[in-house]
C-alpha positions as a Markdown table, in Angstrom:
| # | Residue | x | y | z |
|---|---|---|---|---|
| 1 | Met | 59.4 | 23.6 | 162.6 |
| 2 | Ser | 55.8 | 24.3 | 161.5 |
| 3 | Arg | 57.0 | 27.4 | 159.6 |
| 4 | Ile | 59.1 | 25.5 | 157.1 |
| 5 | Pro | 56.2 | 23.3 | 155.7 |
| 6 | Met | 53.9 | 26.4 | 155.6 |
| 7 | Leu | 56.5 | 28.4 | 153.6 |
| 8 | Leu | 57.0 | 25.4 | 151.3 |
| 9 | Val | 53.3 | 25.1 | 150.6 |
| 10 | Ala | 53.0 | 28.8 | 150.1 |
| 11 | Ser | 55.9 | 29.0 | 147.6 |
| 12 | Val | 54.7 | 26.0 | 145.6 |
| 13 | Ser | 51.1 | 27.3 | 145.4 |
| 14 | Leu | 52.5 | 30.6 | 144.1 |
| 15 | Ala | 54.7 | 29.0 | 141.6 |
| 16 | Leu | 52.2 | 26.5 | 140.1 |
| 17 | Pro | 50.2 | 29.1 | 138.0 |
| 18 | Phe | 53.4 | 30.4 | 136.4 |
| 19 | Ala | 54.6 | 26.9 | 135.6 |
| 20 | Ala | 51.3 | 26.0 | 134.0 |
| 21 | Gln | 51.3 | 29.2 | 131.9 |
| 22 | Ala | 54.9 | 28.5 | 130.7 |
| 23 | Gln | 53.9 | 25.1 | 129.3 |
| 24 | Gln | 51.2 | 26.5 | 127.1 |
| 25 | Lys | 51.7 | 27.1 | 123.4 |
| 26 | Pro | 52.3 | 30.7 | 122.3 |
| 27 | Phe | 49.1 | 32.6 | 122.2 |
| 28 | Gly | 47.2 | 29.9 | 124.1 |
| 29 | Gly | 47.5 | 27.4 | 121.3 |
| 30 | Tyr | 46.7 | 29.8 | 118.4 |
| 31 | Pro | 43.1 | 30.8 | 119.3 |
| 32 | Asn | 42.2 | 32.6 | 116.1 |
| 33 | Ala | 42.2 | 31.4 | 112.6 |
| 34 | Asp | 44.9 | 33.8 | 111.4 |
| 35 | Met | 47.4 | 32.6 | 114.0 |
| 36 | Glu | 46.6 | 29.0 | 113.3 |
| 37 | Tyr | 47.1 | 29.6 | 109.5 |
| 38 | Cys | 50.4 | 31.4 | 110.2 |
| 39 | Ala | 51.6 | 28.5 | 112.3 |
| 40 | Arg | 50.8 | 26.1 | 109.5 |
| 41 | Leu | 52.7 | 28.3 | 107.0 |
| 42 | Ser | 55.6 | 28.5 | 109.3 |
| 43 | Glu | 55.8 | 24.8 | 109.8 |
| 44 | Leu | 55.7 | 24.2 | 106.0 |
| 45 | Tyr | 58.4 | 26.8 | 105.5 |
| 46 | Val | 60.7 | 25.6 | 108.2 |
| 47 | Arg | 60.3 | 22.0 | 107.2 |
| 48 | Tyr | 60.6 | 22.2 | 103.4 |
| 49 | Val | 62.1 | 25.6 | 102.4 |
| 50 | Gly | 64.3 | 27.0 | 105.1 |
| 51 | Arg | 65.3 | 25.5 | 108.4 |
| 52 | Ser | 65.7 | 28.3 | 110.9 |
| 53 | Glu | 66.1 | 26.2 | 114.0 |
| 54 | Ala | 68.4 | 23.5 | 112.6 |
| 55 | Gly | 71.6 | 25.3 | 113.5 |
| 56 | Pro | 74.6 | 26.8 | 111.6 |
| 57 | Arg | 75.5 | 23.6 | 109.8 |
| 58 | Ala | 72.1 | 23.1 | 108.2 |
| 59 | Pro | 72.3 | 23.1 | 104.4 |
| 60 | Val | 69.4 | 25.6 | 104.0 |
| 61 | Met | 69.0 | 28.8 | 106.0 |
| 62 | Pro | 66.1 | 31.3 | 105.7 |
| 63 | Asp | 66.7 | 34.7 | 104.4 |
| 64 | Ala | 66.3 | 37.8 | 106.6 |
| 65 | Val | 62.8 | 38.5 | 105.4 |
| 66 | Ser | 61.6 | 34.9 | 106.0 |
| 67 | Gly | 63.3 | 34.8 | 109.4 |
| 68 | Thr | 61.5 | 38.0 | 110.4 |
| 69 | Ala | 58.2 | 36.6 | 109.2 |
| 70 | Leu | 58.7 | 33.4 | 111.2 |
| 71 | Ala | 59.5 | 35.4 | 114.3 |
| 72 | Gln | 56.4 | 37.6 | 113.8 |
| 73 | Cys | 54.2 | 34.6 | 113.3 |
| 74 | Lys | 55.5 | 32.4 | 116.2 |
| 75 | His | 56.5 | 34.9 | 118.8 |
| 76 | Glu | 55.2 | 38.3 | 118.3 |
| 77 | Gly | 51.8 | 37.6 | 117.1 |
| 78 | Thr | 51.9 | 40.1 | 114.2 |
| 79 | Val | 50.5 | 37.6 | 111.8 |
| 80 | Ala | 49.1 | 40.2 | 109.4 |
| 81 | Gln | 52.6 | 41.0 | 108.2 |
| 82 | Ala | 53.9 | 37.5 | 108.4 |
| 83 | Ile | 51.2 | 35.6 | 106.4 |
| 84 | Pro | 51.8 | 37.3 | 103.0 |
| 85 | Val | 55.6 | 36.9 | 103.2 |
| 86 | Leu | 55.3 | 33.2 | 104.1 |
| 87 | Glu | 52.7 | 32.6 | 101.4 |
| 88 | Arg | 54.9 | 34.3 | 98.8 |
| 89 | Lys | 58.0 | 32.3 | 99.8 |
| 90 | Leu | 56.0 | 29.0 | 99.7 |
| 91 | Leu | 54.4 | 29.8 | 96.3 |
| 92 | Asp | 57.9 | 30.8 | 95.0 |
| 93 | Ala | 59.1 | 27.4 | 96.1 |
| 94 | Arg | 56.1 | 25.8 | 94.2 |
| 95 | Phe | 54.2 | 24.7 | 97.2 |
| 96 | Thr | 50.4 | 24.5 | 97.4 |
| 97 | Leu | 49.2 | 26.6 | 100.3 |
| 98 | Pro | 47.2 | 24.9 | 103.0 |
| 99 | Pro | 43.5 | 25.8 | 103.2 |
| 100 | Arg | 42.6 | 28.8 | 105.3 |
| 101 | Thr | 39.8 | 28.2 | 107.7 |
């Protein structure tokens, strides 16, 4: 009977670090300025220009180039390619870009 509690404690202690890591934002909460700026551009684009996560019945869908830039910015971390695309799309939609820190 003492084996079961020991196995339970061992399995929980091994799983906790992975659960904590899964709850963090991508890239540890955008540690550098480019990733943070790219995240702000993505939020503006998704909210006002194209709604990529709204589903198939959403009235506005992003084009393939914008969708790729959103994926690069949020998931892949290749912000160097994503930032100019999102900036251009926002400027074309007559948005003022957020300040870059």
